Structures are given as structure tokens and as C-alpha cells.
N, C-alpha and C positions, 0 to 999 in steps of 0.2 A: 523765543516766541514761535508759535506754530505757523509755519510758512508753507505755501504751496510751491511744490517743485515742478510738477507736471500734471497734465490732465488729458482727458479724452471724452468725447461724446459719440455714441452710436445711436442714431435716431433716423426718423423718416427724412430728415434734412441732410443727412450725410454721416460719414464715419470718422470725422475728425472734429475737434473742438473749433478749429479755425473755420472750417466749412460751415458748421452750424451757426457760428456767430455771424459770419458774413451774410448768410441767407436771412437771418433775423434782421440784420441791419437793412437789407434790401426789401424787407417786408414780406418775404416768402413764408408760407405756412405749410406744415406737413399734414394738416387736417384734411380728411377726405370723407365723403358721404358713403355709408354702407347700408345696403338693404338688409334688414333684420333677418327674415326667413333664410336668405342665402347664407347667413353667418350662423344659423342655428339658434337664433333668439327671436323674441316675439315682435320687436319693433325696430324700425330703422334708427341709426345713430351715426354720429360723426366721431372719427378717431384718427390718430396718426399711427401708422403701421410701418415698421421697418421692412424694406424689400427683402423677402425671404431668399431669393436667388442670389442677390448681392451679398447678403450675410453669409450664406453657405460658401460662396466663392472666396470671400475674404478670409473666412475662418479656415478653410481647407488649404489656404496658402501659408498658414502658420506651420512651424515645425511641430511635430508630434500631434497634429490635429486628429489623426486617425487612430491614435493609441487606444482611446476609449470611445464609447458611444455617448455623446453629449446631447442634452436637450437643446432646444432653440434658445432658451434663456441662458443656459450655461455657455453656449457658443457666443452669444452677444457679450456676456460679461468677460469671458476670456479674451475675445477680440479687443474689447475696450481697454482692459488692463495691459495687454500686449502693446497696443498702440501708445498708451500713456508711458510705458516703460522705455519707449524709444527716445523720449525726451529727457532722460535723466540717467545718471550713472549709479543705478541701484540694482543690486543682485537680488532678485526675488526669492532665490533659494537660500538666502542667508537667514540665520536664526535671529538676526536683528530686525527682521521685517515682519510686521503683523498685518494680516489680511482681515478686513472687515467687510461683510456683505450686508447691505441694506436692501430689504425687499419686504413687500407686504404679502405677496401671494406665492412667490417662488414657482415651483412646478405644480401648482394646484390643479392644472388641467389633467394631470395623471390620475386623478380620482375618477375621471370619466372613463369607463371601460372602453368606450368607442375611440378614445384618444390615447389610451395608454401605450399601445403598440409594443407590449412586451417588456416594459421597464420594471425593475424590481420594486416591490412595495415601498421600501425605505427611500426611494428616489423622490417621493413627494415631500420628504422632510427637508426643511430649510438647512439644517446642519449638514446634510449629505451633499447638497449642492455646493455649499461653502467649502466643504472638504475636497470635493472634486476640483473646484476652481483653484484653490490654493495648491492642491496636489499637482495640477498641470504645470505649475511654475516651480515645482520641487520644494515648496516651502515646508519646513519641518514643524512649524508651530500649529497649535489648534486655532483655527480661524474663529473670529467672533461674528455672530449673527445678530443683527438688530432689526426687529420687526415691531414697530410701534405706530401702526396705521400710517397716515400720510406725513407724519413728521419723522419717519424712520431715517431719512437722509440726514436731517439735522442732528438727531440723536447719535447717529454713527460718527459724525464729525466731532461732536462733543466728546464721545468716547475715545476717538483717536487723539484728540488734544490732551485728554487726561492721561492716556497711556504714554504719550511722548513726554509730558511734563513729569510723570512719575519715573521716567527713564526705564520703562519696561521694554522699550524697543528703540531703535534708531530711526526707523521709517515706518509709516503706515500706508498701506494701499487700501483706500476706501472705495468700494464699488457699489453703486445703487442701481437696481434694475427691477422692472416688472414688464411683462408682456400680456397681450390680450388673450383671453380664453372665454368660452361660453359662460363659465362660472363667474368671471369678473363682470362681463357685460350684463348678464342677467341679474346679477346682484345689485348693480347700480340702477338698472331699470326697475327693479322691485321697489326701490326708494323713490322712483319717479325723478331721479336726479340727472339723467342723461338728456341732452338736447339733440334734436334732429337737425339742428343747424349749427354753424360755427359759433363757438361760445363768445359771450360779450361781457367780459369782467367789468363789474361796477356800473354797468349800463342799465338804464331803466327798462330796456327790452330784453334783458337776459332771461333765458329759459332753461338754464342748466349747464352742466359741465360736459366736456369732451374728454375721453380717456386717451392716453398716449403711450406708445411703446418707447422705451429707451434703456440703454445701459450707459452709465457715466462713471468715470473714475477720476479720483484725485489721489496724488501721492504727496504725503506731507512729511515734514521733518521739523525738529525743534532747533532754532538758531538763537544765539545771543543777540541782543539788540544791536550791538556794535558791528555784527557781521552782516547785517541786512544791507541790501543794495537798493538803489532807487529803482522803482518799478515793481518791486516785490510786494506781494499782498499777504498779510497775516490775518489769521483768525484770532481776533482780539478777545471776544467774549461769546458765550453761548448760554442759553437758559431754556429750560423746559418747565412749563407749568400746566397742571391739569386741574380744570375747574369742575370736572365730573358733572357737567350740566346734564348730559343726555347721551345715550349710546350713539346717536348719529347727528343730533342737532347741537350747534355751538351755543355758548352762553350769549344771551341777547345783550348783555352789558359788556361783552368782550373781556370778561374778567381775567381768564388765563392768558390771553394774548397781551393784555395791558401789563400784567405782572411780568411776563417774559420781556416785553419791550423795556420796561423801566429797569429791569435787572441788567440788561446789556448796555443800557445808556447811562449807568451810574458813572458820574464824573465826565460825561461827554456832553458837549453843547450841541443842540440840534443844528446849529449853523455849520457844523463840521460834516454833516451828512450830504452826500451828493444825491442820493435817492433811497427810497425804500422799495425793495422787490417784494410786493405783497403776494400772499398765497393766491388770491384772485381766482377762485374756481368758477365764478359766474353763476353760482347757485344763489338763491334768494337770501338765505340766512348767513352764509359765510361772508359774503362781501359786505353786508350790513354790519356784521360783528366786527370785521376788520376796520371799517370806517369809524365805528365807535371807539375801538381800542386805540387807533391812531390819534384820535382827538383827545382821549383821556391821557395819552402819553405826550401830549403837546407836540405832535408831529404833523398837524394838519397843513402846515405850510411847506413841508418837504415834498419834492416830486415823488410820485408813486408810479411804479411800472408793474405790469402783470404780463407773464410770459405764456400763459395757457393758450392764448390764441395762435401761438406758433407751434407748440409741441403737444397741446392737450395736457391733461393731468397725468403725469408719469408715475404717480403713486410713490413706491419706494425709491424711485430714481429722481424724484422732483428736487429733493434737498441738495443733491449732488449736481444735477444738470443745471438747475437755475443758479446755483452758486457759481459755476464755471462761466456761464453767460454774463452774470452780474459782474464778476471780477474783470472780464474783458471790457465791459462797459465802463467800469470804474477807472481802469487804466487809460482808456481813451477819453475820459472826461465827458461822457455822454449819459443821458438817460434814454432808454429805448421806448419807442412808442408802444402803448398798450393796444395791441391788435384787437379789434372788435368793439372797442369803447367809442361811444359817440355822445350819448346823452346821460347826464348825471342821474344815477338811480339809487343812491343811498342817502340816508337822512342827514349825514354829516358831510359837508363839502370837503373834498380832497383835491390836491393838485395832480390829478391823473394825467400822465404824459400822453398827449394826443398826437405827438410827432416826436421823432428822434431828434434830440437837440443837445447842445452843450450845457454842462452844469459845472458848478464849482464843488468844493468839498473833497475830502480825502477818505471818506468813510461811506459805507453803505450797509444796509440791514436787509437780511432775508427773513421773511415771516412764513411760517407754516402752521397749519392746524389740521386736526384729524378727528376721526370717530373716537368716541369715548371721552371727549372734552380735552384732548391733548393739544397743546400749543407750544410753539418753539420760536425763538428769535436768535439770529446769529449776527454778530457785528464784525465787519472786515475793515481793515485799514490799509491804505496804499502808502508805501514808503516813498517819501520824496526827498530830494536834495542830498542823496548820498551816492557814492560809487561813481 
């Protein structure tokens, strides 16, 4: 069974998974208001941004940090992976380790001549970043890059599970990351999707999403069921469904999300679920679509939590980061408050978590959706009563 061995989060809330989870429990948010013209874009926006000086300091404390010239994205990922490796006896230079990078934009900022600062042209390619990151750790294998809009992290975890089950490797290091750039901010502004205030997932007053920076890492291995210990969490099932509704708008009937949910719930009773971690971007159509899909999958009575009010939408990092936070909540037997939510704003009633509270159940679901009609759902199970 595909089991989490170690993890890490580098975000505006901190550089460890424990620190990030603690701050979320306390209700802290990394979201900050930015003036558009000062950032080189047309309109103000709210986002979570990693402290650049702190990132540089932590990165340069690593061994071999000065061997090559790394971009800010590559530094964040390398730091996250290095911190995750501290918690497990895995040699990253082994041929039995596969690296997977999940990102939507990578070093896209390098396309801007004003920001390139002398990097070679191929540095904008996702494969090149993955190669440099795996190479930093001396890994001999060709890394895998997953870039599938905002479900990239979920796709990367499904790919990791398949690789482990097929015995193509002993361990998988999955890192998801995206950072802000004028390209990313202006792109979302062109869709009129960005809010000038903190996002409000599923709320009647929601006005759009916030973007967030993060690099998050999971290290996974395959274990037989009899070797699992109490407190471990396994990735039980994962599904990706594309309803091809529109290049940027989700299906109004939640078709793809519903199919993904029903797939991972095969043979599972809704009563076993502690909560659903919804994508919850706080855009008009995404939240409505998810509410419809959750009802169609008969999950309207399961507690729902959204994490975008703490981190913003971290794009290629979302499926990894939110999985790490959800797993900690599952282990503690709680559902986290949906920051920003107050007044119901979707057509189908849901049990949105308005405060952090205890819940039963030994399973949770992560939902993600993205441009092009792509949708994903992942099911995780907490091992109880062993070890």
C-alpha cells in the first residue's frame, strides 16, 4: 500500500510541515495585499509570497548550494526536498528513487527579457528544472514532470503510486511548486479571476481567488498491509476525469468531479469519511461545480474544508501541500476551519467547516480541478489499531 514516509512544506507560513499546520490550526494566513503597479501588473491583488531573504538564507545553508546557479523556484524545491529527506532513511542518490516534479508554470518568468538575468534559454523548460533538482541530490534517473493545470499535484501522486505498485522504484520523491511572476498574475487577471481581498471559498460574497507560492514534498513507498503501523496514512485510491467542458470554465453539472469522486469511493461508505478537502478556489463557478458534484456523489453530509484562505491557490503545489495538511488533520481527528467562509453561497447545501473541530472517520478526500475540464480526487486512509 502506498504510504507516506516524510513530508515538507515551504510557504509564506513557514519552512516545515509542522509549522505550516500549526499556523493553520491557529487561524493564521499567509495572504497579503499587493499593489498591482508596484508588482508590474495592472490591478491590485492578494497573494501569499515566500520570504525571499529567508529562502535564500535557508537554501545557502544546504551543502553544495553554490555549485550551480539556481532559480528561486529551484531553490524552494531543493530546500523542501532536503528538509523532507531529514525525516526518513532514504538515499536520494540511489537508483531506486524516482523524482517527480509537479508544476504548472515552472520558470516561466524567464521568458520576460527583463527578468531573465542571463539564464540559458532551456532553463524555461520544465524538464530542465526537474533535471537540475534531481541532479542536486545525485539521483541517476530521469525525473518525471507532471504539468496538468491545477490538478498537477494529484496527477503526480497517482503517477507515484503506479510507479511503486509496478515496482519501477523503491521510493518516490514528489515535489510540487509554483511561484508568482508577472506572467502568472497578469494571466489570472485577464480572466478576471483574482480578488483584491482575501478569498472566501463557498461564500455568497466570494469575488475570486488568491494565488499562493509554495514548494511541498512527499516521500512515498509501497508497504504490505501487514507492515503498516498505527498512525500511518496510505494513498488508497486516485482518479482523474476530464469533462472537456471549457478551456477555463468547469462543467456546470460537476460531471468530471463527480466521476472522480465516485471512482475513489468505490466500496467505501460515506460514513468512513472524516472530511473532504475541496478545491475551493472561491471563484463563482468552481465552488458551485464542486457543491453540485459533492451532492451527486452523496457527500453533502460530510464536513467540507477549504485551505485557500491560508495559502492561496498554490497551483502545481496545491495537490501536494493540501494533502500534507489534510493528513495531519486526519491524524489528529479534526476538520480545519474554512478560512473566509461565512454565508452559504452555492446552490447545494454543504457542511462547510466554520470552525476547527473534532470529527470521526478514518478517511479523507482531496478534490482538485483545473483549466481544460480536468478534475481529480484522492482518497487517503488512516491506519488504526496496529503497532
